[in-house]
DRENDONU-914448 format. One record per residue (C-alpha): x, y, z; residue in one letter. Coordinates in steps of 0.05 Angstrom, whole numbers, plus 5000, padded with zeros to 4 digits. Layout:
REM DRENDONU-914448
XYZA...
//
This chain:
REM DRENDONU-914448
537503496892X530603436871X528302866824X526403096753X521102586750X517402616817X519803266847X522302836912X527303216944X532202646971X536302266915X542701866929X548701866887X550301276851X556801406814X561602036811X566802176770X570802706733X569102906659X574402726611X576703516615X576903486688X573004116692X566303856721X564203216758X558202796728X554302406779X549301866769X543801966817X538001536840X531601806871X529601496939X522201546921X520601346855X527401006833X528301456773X535801506752X538902076726X545402476711X548003136734X554703496720X556803996773X562604496758X566005046796X561905696782X566406136740X567806816760X562807276724X564907816678X562508376641X562708456560X564109076539X560009136473X562709546410X558710206425X562610106495X556009906535X556809366580X552908726593X554108106644X557307516609X551507016591X554606326575X547506066548X546806616497X553606476469X552105786472X545805896432X549706246378X555005786372X549205156364X546005566309X552605616270X553304796289X546704636259X546503956224X554303936230X558203336261X559403766325X558603426391X555403736461X562303566493X566503946438X561804586454X562404556524X570404416524X570205056478X566505456523X569905216583X576805326549X574406046525X572406216593X578906066629X582006496580X577907066591X577807026668X585207126659X583507776625X580308126681X573208266701X571808626635X572208316570X571808636495X566508316457X571208336407X575707786442X569807316451X568007326379X575007246358X576006666405X570106316389X571706356311X578906136332X575705526362X570305326317X575205336261X578804806291X572604396304X568504466245X570404926186X563205006158X560805236233X566205706233X564506026165X556806076192X559206386258X563906886223X558307156171X554107326229X559207596276X562907986216X556808206178X558608006107X554908516064X556308216003X559207555967X566207785960X567307946032X564707196046X568706935984X575207256022X573706866081X573106236044X579206396010X583206456080X580705716098X583305446032X590405716040X
//
């Protein structure tokens, strides 16, 4: 592991433990040269899969792209990094069970279902982009579903 501060190639592991979800390992490291301490997270690389878009085109799944969209919906909301990582980890496990190709509808609906449990405002924000609300009435219908 390369030191993020001085770029030296030798670091030692000071502490190692599983995260709360048990899906990754948190390691506390120290650079052998400059003694800078930093944390890394290791996780098993999920099997890659292809997203089938609405127009039937296909593109490789990109976790970072999806995560950016979720964070946009969660701006200025009391949502933690751990909640988003857990949401993505859980969904990726579900999608891996579907097969090598996953419809974008499955991805969008899954994110909305999980976001609804974390933060309703973030859910509405994500849904407004995902469902392309055209007018106030369609937006109100979605809010009414939450109220019930």
